[in-house]
C-alpha positions in Angstrom: -1.2 -192.9 77.0 2.4 -193.8 77.7 4.9 -191.2 78.7 7.0 -191.8 75.5 4.2 -190.1 73.5 5.0 -186.7 74.9 2.6 -184.2 76.4 -0.8 -183.0 75.2 -1.2 -179.3 74.7 -4.8 -179.3 73.4 -7.3 -182.0 72.3 -10.7 -182.4 70.7 -13.2 -185.3 71.0 -15.3 -186.5 68.1 -17.6 -189.3 67.2 -17.0 -191.2 63.9 -19.8 -192.2 61.5 -19.4 -195.8 62.8 -19.9 -194.7 66.4 -16.4 -194.7 67.7 -15.2 -191.9 70.0 -11.8 -190.4 69.2 -9.5 -188.1 71.0 -7.5 -185.9 68.7 -4.4 -184.9 70.6 -2.0 -182.0 69.8 1.4 -183.0 71.2 3.7 -180.1 70.1 7.3 -181.0 69.1 6.8 -184.7 69.4 7.9 -185.3 65.8 10.9 -183.1 66.2 12.1 -184.9 69.3 11.5 -188.4 67.9 12.6 -188.1 64.3 16.1 -189.2 63.2 18.5 -187.6 60.6 19.0 -187.3 57.7 15.3 -187.4 56.5 13.6 -186.8 59.9 10.5 -188.6 58.6 10.5 -191.6 61.0 9.3 -190.0 64.2 6.0 -189.9 65.9 3.8 -187.1 64.5 2.6 -184.2 66.6 -1.1 -185.3 66.0 -2.1 -188.4 67.9 -5.4 -190.1 67.1 -6.7 -192.2 70.0 -9.8 -194.4 70.1 -11.4 -193.8 73.5 -14.6 -195.7 72.8 -13.6 -197.8 75.8 -12.1 -195.1 78.1 -10.5 -197.7 80.3 -8.5 -199.1 77.3 -7.5 -196.2 75.0 -5.9 -197.3 71.8 -3.5 -195.2 69.7 -4.8 -195.6 66.1 -2.3 -193.3 64.3 -0.2 -190.2 64.3 0.5 -187.6 61.7 3.1 -184.9 61.3 4.5 -182.5 58.7 7.9 -184.3 58.6 6.3 -187.6 57.7 3.9 -186.2 55.1 5.2 -186.7 51.5 3.5 -183.6 50.2 5.2 -181.5 52.9 8.3 -183.0 54.6 11.5 -181.5 55.8 11.5 -178.7 53.2 8.2 -177.3 54.4 9.0 -178.0 58.1 12.1 -175.8 57.9 11.0 -173.5 55.1 7.9 -172.0 56.9 9.7 -170.8 60.0 8.9 -167.1 60.5 8.5 -164.3 63.0 9.5 -164.0 66.6 8.4 -167.5 67.6 9.6 -169.5 64.6 8.5 -173.1 65.1 6.7 -175.9 63.2 4.4 -177.8 65.6 0.8 -178.9 66.1 -0.7 -176.3 68.5 -4.2 -177.6 68.4 -6.7 -179.7 66.4 -10.5 -179.7 65.9 -12.7 -182.3 64.1 -15.5 -181.4 61.8 -19.0 -182.2 63.0 -19.1 -185.6 61.2 -15.7 -186.8 62.7 -14.3 -187.3 59.2 -12.0 -184.3 58.9 -9.3 -182.9 61.3 -8.4 -179.2 61.1 -4.8 -178.9 62.5 -3.3 -175.6 63.6 0.3 -176.3 62.8 1.9 -173.0 64.0 4.1 -171.6 61.2 3.1 -174.3 58.7 -0.5 -172.9 58.8 -3.8 -174.7 58.9 -3.8 -178.3 57.7 -6.8 -180.4 56.7 -6.7 -184.1 57.1 -9.2 -186.7 56.1 -9.7 -189.0 59.1 -12.5 -191.1 57.7 -10.1 -194.0 58.4 -8.6 -192.7 61.7 -5.9 -195.4 61.5 -4.6 -193.7 58.2 -5.0 -189.9 58.1 -4.8 -188.5 54.6 -3.5 -185.0 53.8 -6.2 -182.9 52.0 -4.7 -179.5 52.0 -3.1 -176.5 53.8 -3.8 -172.8 54.2 -0.3 -171.5 54.3 1.0 -168.0 55.3 2.3 -165.6 52.8 6.0 -164.7 52.9 6.7 -162.2 55.6 3.7 -163.1 57.7 4.2 -164.0 61.4 2.6 -167.4 61.3 1.6 -168.9 64.7 -1.6 -170.8 63.7 -3.3 -171.2 67.1 -6.9 -172.3 66.7 -9.5 -173.3 64.1 -13.2 -174.2 64.2 -15.8 -175.1 61.6 -19.0 -173.0 61.1 -22.2 -174.8 62.0 -23.0 -175.4 58.3 -19.5 -176.8 57.7 -18.8 -174.3 54.9 -16.4 -172.0 56.6 -13.4 -172.2 59.0 -12.7 -169.6 61.5 -9.0 -169.4 62.5 -7.0 -167.5 65.0 -3.3 -166.8 65.0 -1.3 -166.0 68.2 0.7 -162.9 67.5 2.9 -161.5 70.3 3.8 -158.2 68.6 1.3 -157.2 65.9 1.2 -153.8 64.4 -2.6 -153.9 64.1 -5.5 -156.3 64.0 -7.7 -156.2 60.9 -11.1 -157.9 60.5 -12.1 -158.8 57.0 -14.7 -161.0 55.6 -16.2 -161.7 52.2 -19.5 -160.6 53.7 -18.3 -157.1 54.3 -16.4 -154.9 51.8 -13.1 -153.4 52.8 -11.4 -152.7 56.1 -13.6 -153.0 59.2 -11.5 -152.0 62.2 -8.1 -151.7 63.8 -6.7 -152.4 67.3 -3.1 -151.6 68.1 -1.2 -153.6 70.7 -0.9 -157.2 71.9 -3.4 -159.7 70.3 -3.7 -163.3 71.5 -5.6 -164.6 68.5 -6.2 -162.4 65.6 -8.9 -163.6 63.1 -8.0 -165.0 59.7 -10.4 -165.8 56.9 -9.9 -169.3 55.4 -13.1 -169.9 53.7 
Protein backbone atom coordinates (compact mmCIF):
# COMPACT_ATOMS: atom_id res chain seq x y z
CA UNK A 1 0.00 0.00 0.00
CA UNK A 2 1.15 3.50 -0.76
CA UNK A 3 1.60 6.10 1.97
CA UNK A 4 -1.15 8.32 0.53
CA UNK A 5 -3.72 5.73 1.62
CA UNK A 6 -3.21 6.63 5.28
CA UNK A 7 -2.67 4.17 8.10
CA UNK A 8 -4.42 0.94 8.98
CA UNK A 9 -5.89 0.71 12.47
CA UNK A 10 -7.41 -2.79 12.17
CA UNK A 11 -7.92 -5.31 9.38
CA UNK A 12 -9.59 -8.60 8.56
CA UNK A 13 -8.69 -11.23 5.97
CA UNK A 14 -11.30 -13.18 4.05
CA UNK A 15 -11.59 -15.51 1.12
CA UNK A 16 -14.19 -14.80 -1.57
CA UNK A 17 -16.42 -17.50 -3.11
CA UNK A 18 -14.23 -17.36 -6.24
CA UNK A 19 -11.08 -18.04 -4.17
CA UNK A 20 -9.52 -14.58 -3.95
CA UNK A 21 -7.99 -13.45 -0.65
CA UNK A 22 -9.00 -9.99 0.47
CA UNK A 23 -7.68 -7.69 3.16
CA UNK A 24 -10.38 -5.40 4.57
CA UNK A 25 -8.54 -2.41 6.02
CA UNK A 26 -9.94 0.13 8.49
CA UNK A 27 -8.12 3.41 7.88
CA UNK A 28 -9.75 5.90 10.29
CA UNK A 29 -10.18 9.51 9.12
CA UNK A 30 -8.98 8.80 5.58
CA UNK A 31 -12.20 10.09 4.04
CA UNK A 32 -12.19 13.19 6.25
CA UNK A 33 -8.62 14.08 5.27
CA UNK A 34 -9.02 13.41 1.53
CA UNK A 35 -12.51 14.84 0.86
CA UNK A 36 -13.03 18.33 -0.56
CA UNK A 37 -15.73 20.93 0.20
CA UNK A 38 -18.54 21.63 -0.31
CA UNK A 39 -19.94 18.07 -0.71
CA UNK A 40 -17.03 16.13 0.84
CA UNK A 41 -17.98 13.04 -1.20
CA UNK A 42 -14.87 12.79 -3.37
CA UNK A 43 -12.31 11.47 -0.91
CA UNK A 44 -10.93 8.01 -0.29
CA UNK A 45 -13.22 6.07 2.06
CA UNK A 46 -12.04 4.79 5.43
CA UNK A 47 -12.62 1.17 4.35
CA UNK A 48 -10.06 -0.11 1.84
CA UNK A 49 -10.59 -3.46 0.10
CA UNK A 50 -7.33 -4.94 -1.16
CA UNK A 51 -6.85 -8.13 -3.17
CA UNK A 52 -3.86 -9.92 -1.63
CA UNK A 53 -4.26 -13.21 -3.49
CA UNK A 54 -0.73 -12.52 -4.72
CA UNK A 55 0.80 -10.99 -1.58
CA UNK A 56 3.78 -9.63 -3.51
CA UNK A 57 1.40 -7.59 -5.67
CA UNK A 58 -1.52 -6.27 -3.54
CA UNK A 59 -4.20 -4.47 -5.53
CA UNK A 60 -6.57 -1.85 -4.13
CA UNK A 61 -9.96 -2.94 -5.48
CA UNK A 62 -12.17 -0.31 -3.86
CA UNK A 63 -12.81 1.96 -0.93
CA UNK A 64 -15.98 2.93 0.91
CA UNK A 65 -16.95 5.70 3.31
CA UNK A 66 -20.00 7.31 4.88
CA UNK A 67 -19.38 10.59 3.03
CA UNK A 68 -19.45 8.92 -0.39
CA UNK A 69 -22.51 6.75 0.31
CA UNK A 70 -25.64 8.35 -1.17
CA UNK A 71 -27.87 6.82 1.53
CA UNK A 72 -25.74 8.45 4.26
CA UNK A 73 -23.49 11.34 3.16
CA UNK A 74 -22.51 14.54 4.94
CA UNK A 75 -25.79 14.84 6.88
CA UNK A 76 -25.23 11.49 8.62
CA UNK A 77 -21.47 12.03 8.90
CA UNK A 78 -22.00 15.24 10.89
CA UNK A 79 -25.38 14.38 12.44
CA UNK A 80 -24.27 11.30 14.36
CA UNK A 81 -21.50 12.94 16.38
CA UNK A 82 -22.12 12.25 20.07
CA UNK A 83 -20.48 11.79 23.43
CA UNK A 84 -17.04 12.55 24.73
CA UNK A 85 -15.24 11.21 21.63
CA UNK A 86 -17.47 12.56 18.86
CA UNK A 87 -16.09 11.25 15.56
CA UNK A 88 -17.29 9.47 12.43
CA UNK A 89 -14.66 6.97 11.29
CA UNK A 90 -14.09 3.32 10.44
CA UNK A 91 -12.65 1.78 13.61
CA UNK A 92 -12.68 -1.84 12.44
CA UNK A 93 -14.18 -4.24 9.92
CA UNK A 94 -14.97 -7.96 9.83
CA UNK A 95 -16.12 -10.14 6.96
CA UNK A 96 -18.77 -12.82 7.20
CA UNK A 97 -17.65 -16.43 6.84
CA UNK A 98 -18.48 -16.46 3.10
CA UNK A 99 -16.49 -13.30 2.31
CA UNK A 100 -19.61 -11.66 0.84
CA UNK A 101 -20.51 -9.17 3.60
CA UNK A 102 -18.44 -6.66 5.54
CA UNK A 103 -19.51 -5.52 9.00
CA UNK A 104 -17.99 -2.09 9.56
CA UNK A 105 -17.72 -0.53 13.04
CA UNK A 106 -18.07 3.13 12.08
CA UNK A 107 -17.71 4.77 15.52
CA UNK A 108 -20.59 7.24 16.06
CA UNK A 109 -22.27 6.20 12.77
CA UNK A 110 -22.86 2.75 14.28
CA UNK A 111 -22.49 -0.63 12.63
CA UNK A 112 -22.71 -0.71 8.84
CA UNK A 113 -23.28 -3.75 6.64
CA UNK A 114 -21.88 -3.80 3.11
CA UNK A 115 -22.36 -6.39 0.39
CA UNK A 116 -18.87 -7.13 -0.92
CA UNK A 117 -19.88 -9.94 -3.30
CA UNK A 118 -18.21 -7.74 -5.92
CA UNK A 119 -15.31 -6.37 -3.86
CA UNK A 120 -14.61 -3.75 -6.51
CA UNK A 121 -18.04 -2.22 -5.83
CA UNK A 122 -19.22 -2.47 -2.18
CA UNK A 123 -22.97 -1.96 -1.78
CA UNK A 124 -24.56 -0.42 1.33
CA UNK A 125 -27.03 -2.91 2.85
CA UNK A 126 -27.94 -1.25 6.14
CA UNK A 127 -26.91 0.27 9.41
CA UNK A 128 -27.53 -0.28 13.11
CA UNK A 129 -27.54 3.30 14.39
CA UNK A 130 -27.42 4.65 17.92
CA UNK A 131 -30.44 6.19 19.58
CA UNK A 132 -30.31 9.94 20.32
CA UNK A 133 -28.31 10.59 23.47
CA UNK A 134 -26.27 7.37 23.26
CA UNK A 135 -22.48 7.63 23.41
CA UNK A 136 -21.72 5.85 20.12
CA UNK A 137 -18.18 4.55 19.64
CA UNK A 138 -18.81 1.38 17.59
CA UNK A 139 -15.62 -0.56 18.24
CA UNK A 140 -15.86 -4.18 17.09
CA UNK A 141 -18.31 -6.62 15.55
CA UNK A 142 -18.26 -10.31 14.73
CA UNK A 143 -20.70 -12.80 13.27
CA UNK A 144 -21.96 -15.86 15.15
CA UNK A 145 -20.85 -19.22 13.74
CA UNK A 146 -24.27 -19.82 12.16
CA UNK A 147 -24.30 -16.33 10.61
CA UNK A 148 -27.62 -15.35 12.20
CA UNK A 149 -26.38 -12.91 14.86
CA UNK A 150 -23.86 -10.14 15.21
CA UNK A 151 -22.04 -9.50 18.46
CA UNK A 152 -20.92 -5.89 18.75
CA UNK A 153 -18.89 -3.93 21.27
CA UNK A 154 -18.75 -0.19 21.90
CA UNK A 155 -15.77 1.58 23.42
CA UNK A 156 -17.11 3.74 26.22
CA UNK A 157 -14.70 5.86 28.24
CA UNK A 158 -17.14 6.95 30.93
CA UNK A 159 -20.15 4.67 31.23
CA UNK A 160 -22.52 4.79 34.14
CA UNK A 161 -23.13 1.07 33.95
CA UNK A 162 -22.80 -1.96 31.73
CA UNK A 163 -25.94 -3.94 31.03
CA UNK A 164 -26.06 -7.31 29.36
CA UNK A 165 -29.27 -8.11 27.54
CA UNK A 166 -30.26 -10.78 25.10
CA UNK A 167 -33.43 -12.04 23.52
CA UNK A 168 -32.45 -15.41 25.06
CA UNK A 169 -32.78 -14.06 28.63
CA UNK A 170 -35.64 -11.97 29.99
CA UNK A 171 -34.86 -8.63 31.63
CA UNK A 172 -31.77 -7.15 33.15
CA UNK A 173 -28.85 -9.54 33.73
CA UNK A 174 -26.13 -7.56 35.51
CA UNK A 175 -24.39 -4.30 36.16
CA UNK A 176 -20.77 -3.19 36.42
CA UNK A 177 -19.90 0.38 37.32
CA UNK A 178 -16.73 2.08 36.10
CA UNK A 179 -14.63 2.10 32.90
CA UNK A 180 -15.60 -0.38 30.19
CA UNK A 181 -13.53 -0.94 27.07
CA UNK A 182 -16.16 -2.68 24.98
CA UNK A 183 -19.66 -3.00 26.33
CA UNK A 184 -21.83 -5.52 24.50
CA UNK A 185 -24.70 -4.48 22.23
CA UNK A 186 -27.33 -6.77 20.76
CA UNK A 187 -27.81 -6.24 17.02
CA UNK A 188 -29.53 -9.41 15.98
